[in-house]
All heavy atoms as TSV, in Angstrom:
chain	resi	resn	atom	element	x	y	z
A	1	MET	N	N	8.768	1.863	-13.038
A	1	MET	CA	C	8.340	2.483	-11.801
A	1	MET	C	C	8.607	3.987	-11.930
A	1	MET	O	O	9.641	4.397	-12.434
A	1	MET	CB	C	9.125	1.892	-10.638
A	1	MET	CG	C	8.535	2.231	-9.310
A	1	MET	SD	S	9.388	1.484	-7.910
A	1	MET	CE	C	9.670	-0.185	-8.394
A	2	ALA	N	N	7.675	4.772	-11.452
A	2	ALA	CA	C	7.796	6.226	-11.550
A	2	ALA	C	C	8.945	6.708	-10.662
A	2	ALA	O	O	9.278	6.097	-9.647
A	2	ALA	CB	C	6.487	6.895	-11.134
A	3	LYS	N	N	9.540	7.802	-11.026
A	3	LYS	CA	C	10.711	8.320	-10.300
A	3	LYS	C	C	10.420	8.664	-8.844
A	3	LYS	O	O	11.319	8.474	-8.007
A	3	LYS	CB	C	11.272	9.537	-11.012
A	3	LYS	CG	C	11.834	9.176	-12.364
A	3	LYS	CD	C	13.234	9.640	-12.495
A	3	LYS	CE	C	13.736	9.266	-13.879
A	3	LYS	NZ	N	15.087	9.511	-14.034
A	4	PRO	N	N	9.225	9.132	-8.432
A	4	PRO	CA	C	9.011	9.399	-7.006
A	4	PRO	C	C	9.040	8.131	-6.149
A	4	PRO	O	O	9.117	8.215	-4.940
A	4	PRO	CB	C	7.628	10.025	-6.955
A	4	PRO	CG	C	7.331	10.501	-8.303
A	4	PRO	CD	C	8.116	9.620	-9.242
A	5	HIS	N	N	8.965	6.960	-6.772
A	5	HIS	CA	C	8.923	5.724	-6.006
A	5	HIS	C	C	10.228	4.959	-6.047
A	5	HIS	O	O	10.246	3.740	-5.824
A	5	HIS	CB	C	7.773	4.831	-6.510
A	5	HIS	CG	C	6.441	5.470	-6.311
A	5	HIS	ND1	N	5.465	5.410	-7.248
A	5	HIS	CD2	C	5.949	6.213	-5.307
A	5	HIS	CE1	C	4.391	6.086	-6.814
A	5	HIS	NE2	N	4.680	6.574	-5.636
A	6	ARG	N	N	11.326	5.624	-6.360
A	6	ARG	CA	C	12.628	4.966	-6.340
A	6	ARG	C	C	13.724	5.999	-6.069
A	6	ARG	O	O	13.551	7.185	-6.243
A	6	ARG	CB	C	12.894	4.239	-7.652
A	6	ARG	CG	C	12.896	5.123	-8.888
A	6	ARG	CD	C	13.033	4.262	-10.122
A	6	ARG	NE	N	12.731	5.070	-11.286
A	6	ARG	CZ	C	13.468	5.104	-12.379
A	6	ARG	NH1	N	14.543	4.392	-12.475
A	6	ARG	NH2	N	13.124	5.867	-13.387
A	7	GLY	N	N	14.855	5.519	-5.603
A	7	GLY	CA	C	16.038	6.347	-5.419
A	7	GLY	C	C	15.888	7.452	-4.379
A	7	GLY	O	O	15.459	7.237	-3.272
A	8	LYS	N	N	16.254	8.664	-4.795
A	8	LYS	CA	C	16.282	9.818	-3.878
A	8	LYS	C	C	14.887	10.159	-3.350
A	8	LYS	O	O	14.753	10.689	-2.257
A	8	LYS	CB	C	16.839	11.050	-4.582
A	8	LYS	CG	C	18.285	11.291	-4.294
A	8	LYS	CD	C	18.721	12.705	-4.527
A	8	LYS	CE	C	18.692	13.159	-5.951
A	8	LYS	NZ	N	19.387	14.431	-6.173
A	9	GLY	N	N	13.848	9.851	-4.063
A	9	GLY	CA	C	12.499	10.178	-3.660
A	9	GLY	C	C	12.004	9.422	-2.457
A	9	GLY	O	O	11.042	9.839	-1.820
A	10	ILE	N	N	12.628	8.298	-2.105
A	10	ILE	CA	C	12.171	7.522	-0.972
A	10	ILE	C	C	13.162	7.471	0.163
A	10	ILE	O	O	12.926	6.825	1.175
A	10	ILE	CB	C	11.786	6.080	-1.388
A	10	ILE	CG1	C	12.983	5.338	-1.944
A	10	ILE	CG2	C	10.637	6.106	-2.376
A	10	ILE	CD1	C	12.721	3.849	-2.173
A	11	ARG	N	N	14.285	8.149	0.050
A	11	ARG	CA	C	15.315	8.112	1.114
A	11	ARG	C	C	14.859	8.750	2.401
A	11	ARG	O	O	15.304	8.380	3.481
A	11	ARG	CB	C	16.594	8.780	0.630
A	11	ARG	CG	C	17.360	7.939	-0.322
A	11	ARG	CD	C	18.724	8.461	-0.567
A	11	ARG	NE	N	19.335	7.684	-1.621
A	11	ARG	CZ	C	20.099	8.182	-2.570
A	11	ARG	NH1	N	20.398	9.462	-2.574
A	11	ARG	NH2	N	20.597	7.396	-3.500
A	12	ASP	N	N	13.953	9.734	2.319
A	12	ASP	CA	C	13.524	10.444	3.530
A	12	ASP	C	C	12.393	9.673	4.250
A	12	ASP	O	O	12.066	10.004	5.393
A	12	ASP	CB	C	13.022	11.846	3.182
A	12	ASP	CG	C	11.876	11.847	2.196
A	12	ASP	OD1	O	11.654	10.837	1.519
A	12	ASP	OD2	O	11.221	12.893	2.093
A	13	GLN	N	N	11.849	8.625	3.655
A	13	GLN	CA	C	10.787	7.852	4.276
A	13	GLN	C	C	11.367	6.817	5.253
A	13	GLN	O	O	12.520	6.421	5.118
A	13	GLN	CB	C	9.937	7.147	3.218
A	13	GLN	CG	C	9.194	8.085	2.338
A	13	GLN	CD	C	8.347	7.353	1.327
A	13	GLN	OE1	O	8.291	6.131	1.309
A	13	GLN	NE2	N	7.703	8.106	0.477
A	14	PHE	N	N	10.530	6.366	6.168
A	14	PHE	CA	C	10.922	5.363	7.143
A	14	PHE	C	C	11.362	4.085	6.419
A	14	PHE	O	O	10.636	3.593	5.568
A	14	PHE	CB	C	9.809	5.080	8.118
A	14	PHE	CG	C	10.096	3.999	9.106
A	14	PHE	CD1	C	10.952	4.227	10.140
A	14	PHE	CD2	C	9.529	2.746	8.966
A	14	PHE	CE1	C	11.253	3.219	11.064
A	14	PHE	CE2	C	9.801	1.748	9.863
A	14	PHE	CZ	C	10.678	1.982	10.914
A	15	ALA	N	N	12.508	3.565	6.743
A	15	ALA	CA	C	13.055	2.341	6.145
A	15	ALA	C	C	13.116	2.404	4.619
A	15	ALA	O	O	12.960	1.369	3.956
A	15	ALA	CB	C	12.285	1.113	6.613
A	16	HIS	N	N	13.308	3.586	4.104
A	16	HIS	CA	C	13.376	3.843	2.658
A	16	HIS	C	C	12.147	3.301	1.929
A	16	HIS	O	O	12.220	2.780	0.814
A	16	HIS	CB	C	14.633	3.220	2.062
A	16	HIS	CG	C	15.880	3.818	2.624
A	16	HIS	ND1	N	16.456	4.965	2.115
A	16	HIS	CD2	C	16.673	3.448	3.670
A	16	HIS	CE1	C	17.548	5.281	2.800
A	16	HIS	NE2	N	17.685	4.368	3.765
A	17	GLY	N	N	10.978	3.438	2.593
A	17	GLY	CA	C	9.720	3.054	1.968
A	17	GLY	C	C	9.414	1.584	2.025
A	17	GLY	O	O	8.468	1.106	1.419
A	18	ARG	N	N	10.198	0.827	2.749
A	18	ARG	CA	C	9.973	-0.615	2.809
A	18	ARG	C	C	9.226	-1.033	4.063
A	18	ARG	O	O	9.329	-0.396	5.101
A	18	ARG	CB	C	11.296	-1.375	2.741
A	18	ARG	CG	C	11.957	-1.196	1.393
A	18	ARG	CD	C	13.142	-2.098	1.224
A	18	ARG	NE	N	13.694	-1.966	-0.099
A	18	ARG	CZ	C	13.370	-2.713	-1.136
A	18	ARG	NH1	N	12.478	-3.688	-1.002
A	18	ARG	NH2	N	13.894	-2.553	-2.313
A	19	GLY	N	N	8.432	-2.086	3.959
A	19	GLY	CA	C	7.673	-2.589	5.087
A	19	GLY	C	C	6.832	-3.774	4.652
A	19	GLY	O	O	7.113	-4.399	3.642
A	20	GLU	N	N	5.776	-4.049	5.422
A	20	GLU	CA	C	4.876	-5.184	5.123
A	20	GLU	C	C	3.611	-4.650	4.494
A	20	GLU	O	O	2.957	-3.737	5.000
A	20	GLU	CB	C	4.539	-5.926	6.391
A	20	GLU	CG	C	3.678	-7.148	6.146
A	20	GLU	CD	C	3.394	-7.928	7.404
A	20	GLU	OE1	O	4.044	-7.704	8.416
A	20	GLU	OE2	O	2.488	-8.780	7.345
A	21	CYS	N	N	3.245	-5.218	3.366
A	21	CYS	CA	C	2.013	-4.806	2.668
A	21	CYS	C	C	0.821	-5.394	3.430
A	21	CYS	O	O	0.795	-6.584	3.699
A	21	CYS	CB	C	2.047	-5.333	1.235
A	21	CYS	SG	S	0.549	-4.946	0.296
A	22	PRO	N	N	-0.187	-4.553	3.758
A	22	PRO	CA	C	-1.335	-5.057	4.508
A	22	PRO	C	C	-2.269	-5.959	3.676
A	22	PRO	O	O	-3.078	-6.676	4.231
A	22	PRO	CB	C	-2.063	-3.788	4.940
A	22	PRO	CG	C	-1.650	-2.749	3.969
A	22	PRO	CD	C	-0.251	-3.107	3.548
A	23	VAL	N	N	-2.114	-5.941	2.368
A	23	VAL	CA	C	-2.989	-6.749	1.518
A	23	VAL	C	C	-2.424	-8.156	1.293
A	23	VAL	O	O	-3.069	-9.158	1.592
A	23	VAL	CB	C	-3.225	-6.053	0.147
A	23	VAL	CG1	C	-4.087	-6.894	-0.763
A	23	VAL	CG2	C	-3.830	-4.701	0.341
A	24	CYS	N	N	-1.162	-8.241	0.824
A	24	CYS	CA	C	-0.577	-9.552	0.518
A	24	CYS	C	C	0.330	-10.075	1.622
A	24	CYS	O	O	0.764	-11.223	1.549
A	24	CYS	CB	C	0.195	-9.468	-0.784
A	24	CYS	SG	S	1.610	-8.337	-0.750
A	25	LYS	N	N	0.568	-9.270	2.647
A	25	LYS	CA	C	1.369	-9.667	3.823
A	25	LYS	C	C	2.824	-9.979	3.497
A	25	LYS	O	O	3.517	-10.620	4.265
A	25	LYS	CB	C	0.759	-10.866	4.563
A	25	LYS	CG	C	-0.668	-10.684	4.954
A	25	LYS	CD	C	-0.823	-9.622	5.998
A	25	LYS	CE	C	-2.268	-9.595	6.467
A	25	LYS	NZ	N	-2.664	-8.313	6.956
A	26	ARG	N	N	3.306	-9.546	2.346
A	26	ARG	CA	C	4.735	-9.754	2.026
A	26	ARG	C	C	5.547	-8.732	2.825
A	26	ARG	O	O	5.118	-7.602	3.024
A	26	ARG	CB	C	5.001	-9.573	0.536
A	26	ARG	CG	C	4.473	-10.687	-0.274
A	26	ARG	CD	C	4.973	-10.698	-1.677
A	26	ARG	NE	N	4.743	-9.419	-2.323
A	26	ARG	CZ	C	5.348	-9.014	-3.417
A	26	ARG	NH1	N	6.194	-9.788	-4.029
A	26	ARG	NH2	N	5.091	-7.841	-3.942
A	27	ARG	N	N	6.722	-9.151	3.267
A	27	ARG	CA	C	7.579	-8.278	4.077
A	27	ARG	C	C	8.712	-7.726	3.239
A	27	ARG	O	O	9.139	-8.345	2.269
A	27	ARG	CB	C	8.161	-9.060	5.243
A	27	ARG	CG	C	7.113	-9.479	6.236
A	27	ARG	CD	C	7.776	-10.161	7.376
A	27	ARG	NE	N	6.769	-10.525	8.380
A	27	ARG	CZ	C	7.021	-11.220	9.421
A	27	ARG	NH1	N	8.232	-11.660	9.653
A	27	ARG	NH2	N	6.066	-11.509	10.271
A	28	ASN	N	N	9.220	-6.573	3.685
A	28	ASN	CA	C	10.385	-5.921	3.072
A	28	ASN	C	C	10.174	-5.590	1.593
A	28	ASN	O	O	11.091	-5.708	0.787
A	28	ASN	CB	C	11.651	-6.732	3.281
A	28	ASN	CG	C	12.883	-5.875	3.205
A	28	ASN	OD1	O	12.829	-4.681	3.440
A	28	ASN	ND2	N	14.000	-6.473	2.876
A	29	VAL	N	N	8.957	-5.191	1.230
A	29	VAL	CA	C	8.681	-4.707	-0.114
A	29	VAL	C	C	8.399	-3.221	-0.007
A	29	VAL	O	O	8.067	-2.693	1.048
A	29	VAL	CB	C	7.460	-5.416	-0.768
A	29	VAL	CG1	C	7.766	-6.859	-1.008
A	29	VAL	CG2	C	6.223	-5.258	0.063
A	30	LYS	N	N	8.532	-2.518	-1.108
A	30	LYS	CA	C	8.237	-1.092	-1.121
A	30	LYS	C	C	6.738	-0.879	-0.989
A	30	LYS	O	O	5.971	-1.308	-1.829
A	30	LYS	CB	C	8.746	-0.428	-2.388
A	30	LYS	CG	C	10.232	-0.384	-2.509
A	30	LYS	CD	C	10.614	0.297	-3.818
A	30	LYS	CE	C	12.109	0.243	-4.024
A	30	LYS	NZ	N	12.473	0.842	-5.328
A	31	VAL	N	N	6.337	-0.214	0.084
A	31	VAL	CA	C	4.925	0.112	0.299
A	31	VAL	C	C	4.775	1.628	0.120
A	31	VAL	O	O	4.806	2.374	1.071
A	31	VAL	CB	C	4.412	-0.379	1.670
A	31	VAL	CG1	C	4.211	-1.851	1.667
A	31	VAL	CG2	C	5.352	-0.020	2.791
A	32	LEU	N	N	4.614	2.026	-1.108
A	32	LEU	CA	C	4.667	3.444	-1.469
A	32	LEU	C	C	3.356	3.990	-2.004
A	32	LEU	O	O	3.222	5.194	-2.176
A	32	LEU	CB	C	5.748	3.659	-2.506
A	32	LEU	CG	C	7.164	3.220	-2.097
A	32	LEU	CD1	C	8.082	3.263	-3.296
A	32	LEU	CD2	C	7.682	4.101	-0.994
A	33	TYR	N	N	2.398	3.142	-2.291
A	33	TYR	CA	C	1.167	3.576	-2.952
A	33	TYR	C	C	0.047	3.695	-1.930
A	33	TYR	O	O	-0.282	2.738	-1.257
A	33	TYR	CB	C	0.780	2.584	-4.047
A	33	TYR	CG	C	1.868	2.473	-5.089
A	33	TYR	CD1	C	2.861	1.496	-4.947
A	33	TYR	CD2	C	1.934	3.311	-6.154
A	33	TYR	CE1	C	3.882	1.392	-5.878
A	33	TYR	CE2	C	2.950	3.218	-7.098
A	33	TYR	CZ	C	3.915	2.256	-6.955
A	33	TYR	OH	O	4.918	2.151	-7.863
A	34	GLU	N	N	-0.527	4.901	-1.791
A	34	GLU	CA	C	-1.583	5.146	-0.809
A	34	GLU	C	C	-2.950	4.875	-1.412
A	34	GLU	O	O	-3.268	5.337	-2.480
A	34	GLU	CB	C	-1.516	6.611	-0.354
A	34	GLU	CG	C	-1.213	6.728	1.127
A	34	GLU	CD	C	-1.196	8.156	1.587
A	34	GLU	OE1	O	-2.153	8.886	1.325
A	34	GLU	OE2	O	-0.208	8.500	2.219
A	35	MET	N	N	-3.756	4.091	-0.672
A	35	MET	CA	C	-5.112	3.789	-1.110
A	35	MET	C	C	-6.050	4.063	0.063
A	35	MET	O	O	-5.685	3.842	1.213
A	35	MET	CB	C	-5.238	2.331	-1.510
A	35	MET	CG	C	-4.388	1.922	-2.689
A	35	MET	SD	S	-5.003	2.541	-4.242
A	35	MET	CE	C	-6.324	1.441	-4.554
A	36	ASP	N	N	-7.276	4.497	-0.242
A	36	ASP	CA	C	-8.265	4.752	0.800
A	36	ASP	C	C	-9.051	3.470	1.055
A	36	ASP	O	O	-9.631	2.894	0.142
A	36	ASP	CB	C	-9.236	5.853	0.354
A	36	ASP	CG	C	-8.610	7.221	0.349
A	36	ASP	OD1	O	-7.708	7.453	1.189
A	36	ASP	OD2	O	-8.999	8.063	-0.477
A	37	GLY	N	N	-9.118	3.097	2.327
A	37	GLY	CA	C	-9.925	1.919	2.703
A	37	GLY	C	C	-10.920	2.330	3.768
A	37	GLY	O	O	-10.698	2.094	4.943
A	38	GLY	N	N	-11.982	2.975	3.362
A	38	GLY	CA	C	-12.962	3.492	4.323
A	38	GLY	C	C	-12.455	4.789	4.934
A	38	GLY	O	O	-12.196	5.747	4.215
A	39	GLU	N	N	-12.287	4.790	6.238
A	39	GLU	CA	C	-11.805	5.991	6.914
A	39	GLU	C	C	-10.294	6.004	7.051
A	39	GLU	O	O	-9.715	7.015	7.411
A	39	GLU	CB	C	-12.407	6.059	8.320
A	39	GLU	CG	C	-13.917	6.214	8.296
A	39	GLU	CD	C	-14.501	6.244	9.693
A	39	GLU	OE1	O	-13.734	6.204	10.659
A	39	GLU	OE2	O	-15.729	6.309	9.789
A	40	LYS	N	N	-9.647	4.892	6.748
A	40	LYS	CA	C	-8.206	4.767	6.953
A	40	LYS	C	C	-7.496	4.706	5.608
A	40	LYS	O	O	-7.993	4.126	4.639
A	40	LYS	CB	C	-7.921	3.508	7.761
A	40	LYS	CG	C	-6.534	3.390	8.274
A	40	LYS	CD	C	-6.408	2.214	9.200
A	40	LYS	CE	C	-4.987	2.123	9.703
A	40	LYS	NZ	N	-4.798	0.916	10.530
A	41	LYS	N	N	-6.296	5.260	5.549
A	41	LYS	CA	C	-5.468	5.156	4.353
A	41	LYS	C	C	-4.427	4.080	4.561
A	41	LYS	O	O	-3.826	3.984	5.621
A	41	LYS	CB	C	-4.791	6.496	4.048
A	41	LYS	CG	C	-5.737	7.537	3.542
A	41	LYS	CD	C	-4.984	8.750	3.061
A	41	LYS	CE	C	-5.964	9.748	2.484
A	41	LYS	NZ	N	-5.276	10.895	1.916
A	42	PHE	N	N	-4.219	3.279	3.525
A	42	PHE	CA	C	-3.244	2.203	3.583
A	42	PHE	C	C	-2.141	2.491	2.599
A	42	PHE	O	O	-2.388	2.992	1.508
A	42	PHE	CB	C	-3.876	0.869	3.227
A	42	PHE	CG	C	-4.865	0.357	4.227
A	42	PHE	CD1	C	-6.220	0.556	4.005
A	42	PHE	CD2	C	-4.443	-0.293	5.347
A	42	PHE	CE1	C	-7.149	0.092	4.915
A	42	PHE	CE2	C	-5.367	-0.760	6.266
A	42	PHE	CZ	C	-6.723	-0.576	6.052
A	43	LYS	N	N	-0.905	2.118	2.952
A	43	LYS	CA	C	0.197	2.146	2.000
A	43	LYS	C	C	0.426	0.722	1.569
A	43	LYS	O	O	0.648	-0.165	2.385
A	43	LYS	CB	C	1.449	2.724	2.646
A	43	LYS	CG	C	1.353	4.223	2.874
A	43	LYS	CD	C	2.700	4.811	3.139
A	43	LYS	CE	C	2.701	6.193	2.561
A	43	LYS	NZ	N	4.002	6.595	2.117
A	44	ILE	N	N	0.308	0.480	0.245
A	44	ILE	CA	C	0.403	-0.877	-0.267
A	44	ILE	C	C	1.502	-0.955	-1.317
A	44	ILE	O	O	2.028	0.050	-1.780
A	44	ILE	CB	C	-0.962	-1.314	-0.875
A	44	ILE	CG1	C	-1.377	-0.407	-2.006
A	44	ILE	CG2	C	-2.015	-1.352	0.203
A	44	ILE	CD1	C	-2.607	-0.862	-2.743
A	45	CYS	N	N	1.821	-2.208	-1.718
A	45	CYS	CA	C	2.876	-2.431	-2.699
A	45	CYS	C	C	2.345	-2.231	-4.134
A	45	CYS	O	O	1.130	-2.151	-4.340
A	45	CYS	CB	C	3.498	-3.823	-2.516
A	45	CYS	SG	S	2.412	-5.196	-2.894
A	46	LYS	N	N	3.246	-2.199	-5.058
A	46	LYS	CA	C	2.890	-1.970	-6.450
A	46	LYS	C	C	2.046	-3.087	-7.034
A	46	LYS	O	O	1.083	-2.832	-7.775
A	46	LYS	CB	C	4.194	-1.834	-7.251
A	46	LYS	CG	C	4.004	-1.513	-8.708
A	46	LYS	CD	C	5.359	-1.400	-9.383
A	46	LYS	CE	C	5.212	-1.098	-10.844
A	46	LYS	NZ	N	6.518	-0.976	-11.518
A	47	VAL	N	N	2.346	-4.321	-6.699
A	47	VAL	CA	C	1.585	-5.474	-7.220
A	47	VAL	C	C	0.135	-5.431	-6.744
A	47	VAL	O	O	-0.769	-5.652	-7.527
A	47	VAL	CB	C	2.282	-6.789	-6.788
A	47	VAL	CG1	C	1.488	-7.994	-7.225
A	47	VAL	CG2	C	3.691	-6.847	-7.352
A	48	CYS	N	N	-0.046	-5.142	-5.473
A	48	CYS	CA	C	-1.409	-5.088	-4.916
A	48	CYS	C	C	-2.171	-3.881	-5.450
A	48	CYS	O	O	-3.395	-3.966	-5.654
A	48	CYS	CB	C	-1.382	-5.038	-3.389
A	48	CYS	SG	S	-0.815	-6.594	-2.686
A	49	LYS	N	N	-1.492	-2.797	-5.725
A	49	LYS	CA	C	-2.158	-1.617	-6.314
A	49	LYS	C	C	-2.745	-1.988	-7.666
A	49	LYS	O	O	-3.895	-1.657	-7.971
A	49	LYS	CB	C	-1.163	-0.469	-6.462
A	49	LYS	CG	C	-1.771	0.749	-7.130
A	49	LYS	CD	C	-0.702	1.808	-7.313
A	49	LYS	CE	C	-1.245	2.963	-8.095
A	49	LYS	NZ	N	-0.900	2.931	-9.486
A	50	ALA	N	N	-2.003	-2.704	-8.473
A	50	ALA	CA	C	-2.464	-3.121	-9.797
A	50	ALA	C	C	-3.612	-4.111	-9.674
A	50	ALA	O	O	-4.589	-4.052	-10.423
A	50	ALA	CB	C	-1.311	-3.708	-10.588
A	51	ALA	N	N	-3.503	-5.048	-8.712
A	51	ALA	CA	C	-4.545	-6.055	-8.521
A	51	ALA	C	C	-5.850	-5.435	-8.067
A	51	ALA	O	O	-6.932	-5.820	-8.498
A	51	ALA	CB	C	-4.084	-7.128	-7.533
A	52	ILE	N	N	-5.778	-4.434	-7.183
A	52	ILE	CA	C	-6.978	-3.726	-6.722
A	52	ILE	C	C	-7.602	-2.955	-7.853
A	52	ILE	O	O	-8.817	-2.925	-8.026
A	52	ILE	CB	C	-6.630	-2.832	-5.517
A	52	ILE	CG1	C	-6.327	-3.700	-4.296
A	52	ILE	CG2	C	-7.756	-1.875	-5.208
A	52	ILE	CD1	C	-5.731	-2.929	-3.130
A	53	LYS	N	N	-6.759	-2.338	-8.666
A	53	LYS	CA	C	-7.247	-1.549	-9.815
A	53	LYS	C	C	-8.043	-2.430	-10.784
A	53	LYS	O	O	-9.046	-2.016	-11.327
A	53	LYS	CB	C	-6.080	-0.902	-10.540
A	53	LYS	CG	C	-6.445	-0.089	-11.717
A	53	LYS	CD	C	-5.219	0.496	-12.392
A	53	LYS	CE	C	-5.595	1.220	-13.662
A	53	LYS	NZ	N	-4.403	1.695	-14.366
A	54	HIS	N	N	-7.601	-3.688	-10.973
A	54	HIS	CA	C	-8.248	-4.603	-11.902
A	54	HIS	C	C	-9.287	-5.490	-11.241
A	54	HIS	O	O	-9.848	-6.356	-11.889
A	54	HIS	CB	C	-7.199	-5.456	-12.605
A	54	HIS	CG	C	-6.272	-4.674	-13.474
A	54	HIS	ND1	N	-6.665	-4.006	-14.604
A	54	HIS	CD2	C	-4.956	-4.381	-13.345
A	54	HIS	CE1	C	-5.657	-3.368	-15.128
A	54	HIS	NE2	N	-4.583	-3.576	-14.378
A	55	GLY	N	N	-9.566	-5.245	-9.939
A	55	GLY	CA	C	-10.625	-5.976	-9.253
A	55	GLY	C	C	-10.275	-7.364	-8.790
A	55	GLY	O	O	-11.154	-8.154	-8.479
A	56	LYS	N	N	-8.998	-7.712	-8.721
A	56	LYS	CA	C	-8.608	-9.063	-8.329
A	56	LYS	C	C	-8.395	-9.179	-6.834
A	56	LYS	O	O	-8.464	-10.254	-6.278
A	56	LYS	CB	C	-7.343	-9.474	-9.074
A	56	LYS	CG	C	-7.594	-9.518	-10.562
A	56	LYS	CD	C	-6.450	-10.116	-11.301
A	56	LYS	CE	C	-6.789	-10.120	-12.776
A	56	LYS	NZ	N	-6.041	-11.067	-13.541
A	57	LYS	N	N	-8.134	-8.070	-6.142
A	57	LYS	CA	C	-7.951	-8.064	-4.698
A	57	LYS	C	C	-8.738	-6.869	-4.149
A	57	LYS	O	O	-9.194	-6.005	-4.881
A	57	LYS	CB	C	-6.477	-7.863	-4.315
A	57	LYS	CG	C	-5.609	-9.074	-4.574
A	57	LYS	CD	C	-4.235	-8.871	-3.988
A	57	LYS	CE	C	-3.343	-10.067	-4.255
A	57	LYS	NZ	N	-2.009	-9.855	-3.679
A	58	SER	N	N	-8.885	-6.845	-2.814
A	58	SER	CA	C	-9.536	-5.712	-2.172
A	58	SER	C	C	-8.746	-5.291	-0.948
A	58	SER	O	O	-7.989	-6.118	-0.396
A	58	SER	CB	C	-10.987	-6.059	-1.806
A	58	SER	OG	O	-10.966	-7.120	-0.883
A	59	LEU	N	N	-8.926	-4.079	-0.515
A	59	LEU	CA	C	-8.245	-3.581	0.658
A	59	LEU	C	C	-8.801	-4.244	1.912
A	59	LEU	O	O	-9.958	-4.646	1.945
A	59	LEU	CB	C	-8.415	-2.061	0.767
A	59	LEU	CG	C	-7.573	-1.231	-0.153
A	59	LEU	CD1	C	-7.992	0.228	-0.094
A	59	LEU	CD2	C	-6.119	-1.345	0.203
A	60	PRO	N	N	-7.982	-4.311	2.986
A	60	PRO	CA	C	-8.501	-4.856	4.222
A	60	PRO	C	C	-9.624	-3.958	4.752
A	60	PRO	O	O	-9.560	-2.754	4.672
A	60	PRO	CB	C	-7.304	-4.845	5.153
A	60	PRO	CG	C	-6.161	-4.378	4.379
A	60	PRO	CD	C	-6.610	-3.946	3.042
A	61	VAL	N	N	-10.636	-4.588	5.348
A	61	VAL	CA	C	-11.774	-3.842	5.885
A	61	VAL	C	C	-11.448	-3.393	7.278
A	61	VAL	O	O	-11.041	-4.189	8.115
A	61	VAL	CB	C	-13.028	-4.765	5.898
A	61	VAL	CG1	C	-14.217	-4.004	6.457
A	61	VAL	CG2	C	-13.331	-5.253	4.492
A	62	THR	N	N	-11.634	-2.100	7.543
A	62	THR	CA	C	-11.396	-1.576	8.866
A	62	THR	C	C	-12.611	-1.892	9.747
A	62	THR	O	O	-13.701	-2.177	9.270
A	62	THR	CB	C	-11.172	-0.054	8.845
A	62	THR	OG1	O	-12.328	0.591	8.281
A	62	THR	CG2	C	-9.954	0.304	8.028
A	63	ALA	N	N	-12.418	-1.830	11.061
A	63	ALA	CA	C	-13.497	-2.192	11.999
A	63	ALA	C	C	-14.698	-1.242	11.858
A	63	ALA	O	O	-15.838	-1.675	11.871
A	63	ALA	CB	C	-12.984	-2.147	13.418
A	64	LYS	N	N	-14.441	0.066	11.697
A	64	LYS	CA	C	-15.540	1.027	11.587
A	64	LYS	C	C	-16.263	0.841	10.251
A	64	LYS	O	O	-17.466	1.024	10.169
A	64	LYS	CB	C	-14.980	2.433	11.707
A	64	LYS	CG	C	-14.577	2.757	13.131
A	64	LYS	CD	C	-14.145	4.188	13.271
A	64	LYS	CE	C	-13.738	4.515	14.675
A	64	LYS	NZ	N	-13.305	5.885	14.845
A	65	ALA	N	N	-15.538	0.527	9.193
A	65	ALA	CA	C	-16.173	0.349	7.892
A	65	ALA	C	C	-17.027	-0.917	7.875
A	65	ALA	O	O	-18.044	-0.999	7.182
A	65	ALA	CB	C	-15.110	0.282	6.795
A	66	ALA	N	N	-16.629	-1.937	8.640
A	66	ALA	CA	C	-17.403	-3.195	8.706
A	66	ALA	C	C	-18.730	-3.008	9.405
A	66	ALA	O	O	-19.699	-3.658	9.095
A	66	ALA	CB	C	-16.570	-4.271	9.373
A	67	GLU	N	N	-18.754	-2.093	10.418
A	67	GLU	CA	C	-20.003	-1.835	11.158
A	67	GLU	C	C	-21.048	-1.143	10.316
A	67	GLU	O	O	-22.244	-1.351	10.500
A	67	GLU	CB	C	-19.697	-1.009	12.403
A	67	GLU	CG	C	-18.900	-1.760	13.446
A	67	GLU	CD	C	-18.480	-0.845	14.576
A	67	GLU	OE1	O	-18.864	0.346	14.569
A	67	GLU	OE2	O	-17.781	-1.309	15.471
A	68	ALA	N	N	-20.603	-0.297	9.407
A	68	ALA	CA	C	-21.554	0.515	8.615
A	68	ALA	C	C	-22.252	-0.272	7.549
A	68	ALA	O	O	-22.118	-1.369	7.251
A	68	ALA	CB	C	-20.776	1.659	7.949
Protein backbone atom coordinates (compact mmCIF):
# COMPACT_ATOMS: atom_id res chain seq x y z
CA MET A 1 0.00 0.00 0.00
CA ALA A 2 1.32 3.43 -0.87
CA LYS A 3 2.48 5.65 1.99
CA PRO A 4 -0.29 8.28 1.58
CA HIS A 5 -2.83 5.55 2.36
CA ARG A 6 -1.42 4.44 5.72
CA GLY A 7 -0.15 5.82 9.01
CA LYS A 8 0.34 9.57 9.37
CA GLY A 9 -1.16 10.29 5.96
CA ILE A 10 -4.67 9.26 7.05
CA ARG A 11 -4.76 10.53 10.65
CA ASP A 12 -6.32 13.85 9.64
CA GLN A 13 -9.21 12.17 7.78
CA PHE A 14 -12.56 11.34 9.35
CA ALA A 15 -12.34 8.05 11.30
CA HIS A 16 -8.75 7.67 10.04
CA GLY A 17 -10.04 6.94 6.53
CA ARG A 18 -12.31 4.11 7.57
CA GLY A 19 -15.94 3.65 6.60
CA GLU A 20 -18.29 1.63 4.40
CA CYS A 21 -17.34 0.99 0.79
CA PRO A 22 -20.25 1.92 -1.53
CA VAL A 23 -19.35 -0.86 -3.98
CA CYS A 24 -18.90 -3.97 -1.80
CA LYS A 25 -20.77 -2.65 1.28
CA ARG A 26 -18.05 -3.84 3.67
CA ARG A 27 -17.84 -1.81 6.86
CA ASN A 28 -14.82 -0.43 8.72
CA VAL A 29 -12.43 -0.75 5.77
CA LYS A 30 -10.13 1.98 4.52
CA VAL A 31 -12.02 3.96 1.88
CA LEU A 32 -9.18 6.05 0.53
CA TYR A 33 -9.36 5.74 -3.25
CA GLU A 34 -11.41 8.35 -5.13
CA MET A 35 -13.24 7.29 -8.29
CA ASP A 36 -15.55 9.29 -10.56
CA GLY A 37 -19.03 7.85 -10.95
CA GLY A 38 -20.80 10.23 -13.31
CA GLU A 39 -21.23 13.58 -11.56
CA LYS A 40 -20.37 12.23 -8.11
CA LYS A 41 -17.03 11.12 -6.68
CA PHE A 42 -16.92 8.00 -4.56
CA LYS A 43 -14.31 6.92 -2.02
CA ILE A 44 -13.84 3.18 -2.34
CA CYS A 45 -11.65 0.47 -0.81
CA LYS A 46 -8.47 -0.92 -2.32
CA VAL A 47 -10.02 -4.26 -3.35
CA CYS A 48 -12.86 -2.58 -5.25
CA LYS A 49 -10.45 -0.15 -6.92
CA ALA A 50 -8.52 -3.10 -8.36
CA ALA A 51 -11.73 -4.91 -9.38
CA ILE A 52 -13.05 -1.82 -11.19
CA LYS A 53 -9.70 -1.36 -12.93
CA HIS A 54 -9.86 -4.95 -14.26
CA GLY A 55 -13.55 -4.70 -15.22
CA LYS A 56 -14.91 -7.12 -12.62
CA LYS A 57 -17.04 -4.56 -10.75
CA SER A 58 -18.57 -1.19 -11.52
CA LEU A 59 -19.30 1.93 -9.51
CA PRO A 60 -22.82 2.53 -8.20
CA VAL A 61 -24.96 4.45 -10.67
CA THR A 62 -26.12 7.85 -9.47
CA ALA A 63 -29.71 8.97 -10.09
CA LYS A 64 -28.70 11.73 -12.53
CA ALA A 65 -26.37 9.43 -14.45
CA ALA A 66 -29.14 6.83 -14.80
CA GLU A 67 -31.50 9.37 -16.39
CA ALA A 68 -29.02 10.34 -19.09
